[in-house]
N, C-alpha and C positions, 0 to 999 in steps of 0.2 A: 606093539608088543604082541608077543604070540599067544598070550592067557587073556586077552580081552579088557575089560574093563570091570570096574568095582560095579557098575549099575547092571551088568550082565550078572556077575554070580549074587547079587544081594537082591535085586528085583526081579528076576529073569531068569533064576536057577531052573534045570529043569531035573537033575539027580538027588541034588542035594542043598540044604542050605549052607551058607558059610557057618561056619563055627566060631563059637564066642573066642578062642585063642586068636583066631584068625583077624577077626573084625579090632580085636585089640592090637594087634601087629600093624594093619593098617593105620589106624589113629594114630600110633606112634611115627610109622614113618613119614606118613603126611605132616604128621607137628613137626619131625626133624627136615623135612625138605622146606617147609616155610621157614623154619629159623634159619637155615642155609642161605635160600633167598634174601632175607632181610640182612641177615649177615654181608650180601653182596652187594646190600643196597637197592634191593629189588623186592620191598616188601609189599608192594602192588601185586596181586594175582587175580586176575581177569575171571570172573564166575568161576568160583570154584564150585564143582561139584561131581558126583560120581561117574560123571562121564570123563573127567579129567584125569583119575585116577587109575592106572593101568597095571599089567602085571606080567612081568618080564619071564624069561623061558624057565626060570626057577619060582615062578609063583610068588617073588617077593614085591610088593607092592611099588609103585613109583608114580611121580606126579609128572604130569605132560607139561612140555616146556610151552605147549598152545597159551596158556593164559599170561604168560610172560611176553607175549608180541608187544612189538611197539606201541600200536593204537590203543594198549591201555594203561600207558605210563601216565598219563598225564590227571588218573582218576576221574576222567568223564565218561568213558566209555565203560559200561556194566550193563551188558544184557542178558538178563536172568528172568525168572518168574517174580513178579511183583511181590507175591507172598512170601518170596524167601530172599527178599531184598535187605540189605541192612538200613536201618531206619535212617540214619544220615545221609543215606543216598535220595532216599523219597523226600527230604527235607530240603536239601542243598543241591541234588542232581551230581554228587561228587562220593568216591569213595577215596577211604584212607585207609592206613595200613591196619588200623582197629576193623576195619571193615572186613578183614580176609578172616581176622580170628571169627569174626560173627559167621561167617559161610562156613568155617570150621566147626563151629557147633552146629549148623545145618546139616553136616556131613556125621557127626557124631549121633546124632537125632537118627539118619537115616541107619546106622550101624545099629543102633539100639533096638529100632524099631523094624529093620527091616523092608519099612516104606518111606515115604517122601512126605513128611508130616510137617506142614506149615509151624515155623516157630513159635505164633503167638497161641496155635492150640497146644502144642507140647507145653510151654511153660504155663499155661493153666494146669495142667492137670499136674506139673510139677509142682507147683503151690498148693495143690489140692492134694499134696503125696501119692498120688494116684498114681505110681511109678509102672505098677503093673501091666496098665493100659497101654504105656510107651513102649513096653518090650515085647519083642520078636517070640510068638508062640512057639517057634521051631526051636526056640533056643530053652525051653524049660528042663531044669536040671543041670543046663552045660556051665552056670556059674553060681557064684556065691551070691546072697543080697547084697551082701558088702560091696563087693566088685561093681555091682551094678549099679548101688547106690553112687559111688565115687564117679562111674561115668557120667550118671545123671547131673552131680554137681560140676562137674569139669564144664559139661555141656552147657547148664545155666550160667553159667558165672561167663563164658564166650557169648551168649545170645543177650547179655543185659542190656538194656535200651543207651544208655549212657556209654559211648566209647571209651570213656576212659577209666569205666570200671571194669572192662575186659581184660583179661590177663595177656600177657606177650605169649610169642612162641615158646620160648626158651620156660619160659614157668611151665607150661601145658606138657613141653617133652618131659620135665622132673617128675611130672604127676602120673603122665601114661607110664613113663617107666616102671614106676613103683609097681603098675597092676600086670606085666606082663610075666606069667607064670608057667610060659612054655617057649621060653627065649631061645632055649637049644634044641626045639624041632623045628626043622627045614617047613619052610613054604608047601614045598610039595607034598609034604605028608601031612599036614593041614587042611591040605584042599583036596587031598588024593586024588592028585592029578599025574598020569602016567607021563614021563618028561618024554618030549620028542626027540629021535632020533638025528642025527647028523643027516643020514641020507632022507628020512620024510620031509626035514625041513629045506632042501635043496630041490625037491621035487616041484617040477612045475608043468603046469598046462600049457598049451599053445597059448600064441597071445592073438588077439583080435587086431586086426588093421589099425585101431587105434592107439593099442599097447606097442606094436612093432612099431610107428611111426616115433613115438615117443622112445623106446629103445634105442632108436638108430639117431634120436633128436633130430628130426626130420621136422624143422617147424613149419614149412610149406604144406608138407603134409596136415598136419596137425591144424593146421590156420583153416585149412578146406574142408577140415572133416567137422571141426567146431562151428563153421558156418552154416555146414548140411544140418548138422544137428538142431540148430536152433536153439526154441526154449521148452522142448516138452520134458527137460528132467526137472522143470521147475513147476511142477504141476502143485506141488504141496505147496505153493504160496499163494495159488488160484484161491482158495478157499478164504484167507486172509483178507485179499484184496477186496472181495464183496463188500465186505464191510465198511471199507474207506474209500469207495471208488468215486465218492462225489467231493472228496477233498482236494482242494488247491495242492495239497503236499504230495498227494497222491500224483496229480497230473505233472507236477515239477519233477518229479521220479522217473516217470516213464518218459518224458522228453528228454532228460538225461540220459538214461538208456537208448533211446532211440538215436540221439546224438553221436552215441557210443559206437552203437552196431553200424552207421552208416561210416564213421571212419574205421572199425573195423574191417568191413567190407572193402574197405579202398587202401586198406594196407596204412594206415596212417596212423602209427601204434602209438606214435606221443598224446596224438589227440583223443586216441579211442582211452588211453588211461586217465586223461583229465574228464572225460565224459562220466565214463565208469566210476571214477571216485566221486565226483558230485552224485551220482546215484545210489552209491552206497552210503556214504555219508548223509543223505536225505533220511534216511534210517526208517522210512515208509514200510521197504520189503525188502526180505533175503532171498537173493540170486544167486544158488549155486553156479549157473550157467555165466553169468556176470563175472564172478570170479575165476572162472575157468577162462574167459577170455581173457579180463585182466591178466591173470597169470601168465597168457602166451605173451601177451603185448610188452610183459615185462622181460619175457625171456629176449624178444626179440630187442631190446633195450638191453642187454646184457644184465640185467638186474635180478640175480638169481634167487636173492635171500627174497627179494619182495615177491617172486613168483613163489619160491615156496610156502610162503606164508599163506598167499592168495588158494594156492591148490590145498592147503589146509583149511582153510575157513569154507572151501567149498564141498569137503569133507563130512565138516560138520553140519552143513546145511542139506546136505543128502548123504548119508551115512553109506546107502548102497548104492552111489553111483561110481561104479568103477574109473572113470574119466578122471575122478577128482586124485585118485591112486597113481594113475598112469603120467599124470601130469607132476606130482610128487615125486615120481623117479625121473622126468626130466629134466626138473629143477635141482633134484640132488647129483644127477649125471654134471649139471653145470657147473656144479661146487665143487666137483671132484670126489663126490664121496660113491664111488663105484659100487662098493658094497652096499650100501644102504637102498642105494637106487635099485640094483638087484632085487632084494626084499622086498622093494616096493611093487615093482611089476610083477615077481610071483603073487605079493597079495592083492593087485588088481585082477591077474588072470585066475585065481581061487575066487574071489567074489563074481567075479562074470560068471563061472560055472555054477557058482550058487544060486544066482539070482537070473 
């Protein structure tokens, strides 16, 4: 999406903070998206957070489809900071529909405070009626005390310890709709962002050799380059490894990755998928390179949807890695989504220039 994530505008803003009216719009649109998902039988959303909320070309907030991927459908796969995890997940290792509402409550806290506050700390402040400590100082004079208190009330209901005491998405939508005071004002105006012209949006820098290979769908060339790159883009995982390097689980994971690498080099893509999947399911480490390699293996096996999922996972693990964007383009080409693929190539090339 052309105007980045909620995390960027809420926590890492450069020129101005997100206005109160826009924060309320984000909350409403997100609640509406969750209600829609629930109505379609997809009430489980994987690891809802400020990175999953994107702004389109008109600056309207949208919920990324990333959290609806199939690996989160069983309620077992839920990776997030433990301080923000729903209580039932800590007890049972599973999430339920009400767990998503709990995560929605943490988003409301983000919108209120402009910071990522652990729910337990926020609830203590709410019980003490110390609302001012929760409120972003940048919003002073931007909203009424009644509106602020109502949003705090909605957040505290969503963060109830017992899942059955939390509201459903439809109820939250009703409550948030009543708070919208500038519904007629466009999101572009509220965020004071100049809309990109069509000419600017199609402007593209030259592609790197890897980007060119993805644009041509030259899978053999992609394989050669991924093999040469190795794991240099996995440096972010090395620090985490040092704390666990003595565990059997880590050794099992590394053995699985090694088997995958051997199969990948031998172009035995089916065996590589099996070994890389074992490494990923082990859960000890997150490796964007493993996702990238498994992505290519899926493309070689005509499984473009699975390949797209892995390329997206690689981007989440390493947001500044253009390879992940280029691989998404390759998967989108395989799915026949030409326009989306071209946009992804453009994003990849711009990211390369930036980094």
